[in-house]
C-alpha positions as a printed Julia matrix, in Angstrom:
199×3 Matrix{Float64}:
  0.0     0.0    0.0
  1.41    3.38  -1.05
  1.79    6.07   1.52
 -0.36    9.05   0.91
  1.32   12.38   1.48
 -0.41   14.78   3.7
 -1.06   18.09   1.84
 -0.18   20.03   5.01
  3.2    18.34   5.12
  4.01   19.55   1.61
  3.17   23.12   2.68
  5.62   22.9    5.6
  8.4    21.57   3.34
  7.97   24.55   1.0
  8.04   26.9    3.97
 11.28   25.32   5.26
 12.96   25.53   1.86
 12.05   29.22   1.5
 13.62   29.96   4.9
 16.84   28.26   3.9
 17.34   30.67   0.99
 19.76   33.45   1.92
 18.19   36.88   2.17
 20.19   40.1    1.81
 18.22   41.77   4.6
 19.15   39.6    7.55
 19.58   40.62  11.16
 23.36   40.57  10.81
 23.29   42.83   7.76
 20.93   45.28   9.46
 23.13   45.33  12.56
 26.24   46.12  10.52
 24.35   48.82   8.58
 23.18   50.56  11.78
 26.67   50.3   13.29
 28.19   52.03  10.23
 25.51   54.76  10.35
 26.17   55.26  14.08
 29.93   55.61  13.5
 29.35   58.18  10.72
 27.01   60.21  12.97
 29.47   60.19  15.87
 32.3    61.29  13.57
 30.14   64.12  12.18
 29.23   65.31  15.69
 32.88   65.16  16.74
 33.99   67.31  13.79
 31.13   69.77  14.34
 31.95   70.15  18.04
 35.64   70.57  17.2
 34.76   73.42  14.82
 32.69   75.18  17.5
 35.53   74.93  20.03
 38.2    76.54  17.87
 39.04   80.18  18.51
 38.64   83.02  16.03
 41.88   84.24  14.52
 42.59   87.78  15.66
 46.1    89.13  15.93
 45.21   91.46  18.77
 45.0    90.24  22.38
 41.89   90.8   24.46
 41.45   94.28  25.87
 42.87   94.79  29.34
 39.97   96.02  31.52
 42.16   98.56  33.33
 43.07  100.42  30.12
 39.85  102.11  28.97
 40.11  104.27  25.86
 37.65  106.94  24.78
 36.27  107.74  21.36
 37.9   110.98  20.24
 36.48  113.85  18.23
 38.46  116.38  16.23
 37.01  119.81  15.38
 37.23  120.77  11.71
 36.27  124.07  10.05
 32.77  125.2    8.99
 30.93  123.28  11.73
 32.37  119.87  10.77
 34.06  117.46  13.12
 35.54  113.99  12.84
 34.89  111.09  15.2
 37.84  108.69  15.4
 37.14  105.11  16.47
 40.29  103.1   17.19
 40.47   99.39  17.98
 41.04  100.15  21.66
 38.19  102.65  21.92
 35.88  100.23  20.09
 36.68   97.47  22.6
 36.32   99.9   25.52
 32.89  100.96  24.29
 31.76   97.38  23.75
 33.1    96.22  27.13
 30.38   98.35  28.72
 27.63   96.32  27.05
 26.13   93.81  29.46
 27.29   90.28  28.67
 30.13   91.26  26.31
 33.36   89.77  27.73
 36.9    88.8   26.67
 36.75   91.07  23.65
 39.32   91.48  20.89
 38.75   94.15  18.26
 40.39   94.65  14.91
 39.63   97.27  12.25
 40.75   96.48   8.71
 39.55   96.5    5.11
 37.31   93.57   6.07
 35.45   95.86   8.5
 35.15   95.95  12.27
 36.02   92.48  13.54
 34.97   91.77  17.12
 35.64   88.45  18.85
 34.69   87.32  22.32
 31.67   86.31  24.37
 28.45   88.08  23.4
 25.75   87.74  26.01
 24.66   84.49  27.54
 23.81   82.73  24.29
 27.04   82.88  22.3
 30.27   81.24  23.58
 33.59   83.0   24.02
 34.88   82.01  20.58
 32.21   83.99  18.69
 33.28   86.41  15.95
 31.33   89.05  14.11
 32.31   91.35  11.25
 30.52   94.71  10.92
 30.64   97.19   8.07
 29.9   100.84   8.92
 27.47  102.71   6.68
 25.45  105.93   6.55
 21.72  105.5    7.13
 19.71  108.72   6.78
 22.57  110.8    8.16
 23.28  108.41  11.05
 26.15  106.0   11.62
 24.88  102.42  11.33
 26.46   98.98  11.04
 25.67   96.06   8.75
 26.47   92.59   9.99
 28.72   91.11   7.29
 29.37   87.73   8.89
 28.96   85.83  12.14
 30.76   82.67  13.23
 31.38   80.51  16.25
 34.83   78.97  15.99
 35.32   77.89  12.37
 31.6    77.48  11.74
 29.87   80.33   9.88
 26.3    80.93  10.98
 23.47   82.87   9.35
 23.72   86.6   10.07
 20.13   86.57  11.33
 21.32   84.79  14.48
 23.22   87.9   15.57
 21.21   90.88  14.33
 20.85   92.22  17.86
 24.65   92.33  18.19
 25.05   94.97  15.46
 22.41   97.11  17.2
 24.26   96.68  20.53
 27.52   97.84  18.91
 25.74  100.87  17.43
 24.18  101.78  20.8
 27.53  101.43  22.6
 29.24  103.8   20.16
 26.42  106.35  20.34
 26.5   106.18  24.14
 30.23  106.96  24.22
 30.09  109.69  21.57
 27.29  112.07  22.57
 28.13  114.5   19.72
 27.28  111.75  17.25
 23.59  111.88  18.13
 23.4   115.61  17.34
 25.18  115.48  13.98
 24.66  114.36  10.41
 27.16  111.79   9.16
 28.54  112.63   5.72
 31.53  110.35   5.21
 33.02  107.17   6.69
 36.61  106.09   6.09
 37.87  102.69   7.25
 41.63  102.15   7.37
 43.79   99.7    9.29
 43.11  100.27  12.96
 40.83  103.32  12.61
 37.34  104.32  11.5
 37.06  108.05  10.8
 33.53  109.48  10.63
 33.14  112.99   9.2
 30.03  114.78  10.49
 28.38  118.16  10.44
 26.88  119.56  13.61
 23.12  119.89  13.48
 21.9   123.46  13.5
């Protein structure tokens, strides 16, 4: 008498043979894939954190707090005068802003470069570059660039900083508020602002 095969048994044999076929997406392959992704993420975070920790490159040391310098004005003829902003007087003015610490200032063709700690949000290796301009007869500053360490950030993150710099300069140069700015000259180490006294 011939043995009759159970139809259920045939189903289980097919199921076993399909499990024996090698699949690309096995647990081992997925584990290796996630391990590689994890290593790449950790390396990216390490490089990003390393960029944030690096210091801005300024040739000038931080301002000594016991050496304050004032903004100076020079009288010219016909009601004109010139405001002279040096690197030291810029740092002295900014050191009075709450939260600004460990400042280094440099004035060059690039603009006014200020590095240090700005408020509670930005770390001590922050760097901003400001360009002076005339806005409706007033001295104003455009934020050219902002970075933390080697990482450049959108200028929108530090818009309040350019206004704080402007307020600090106006606070330390009372004649500036009562005059109309006509010309700005930026040279190495100095910003010269030519103004006419308001009548």
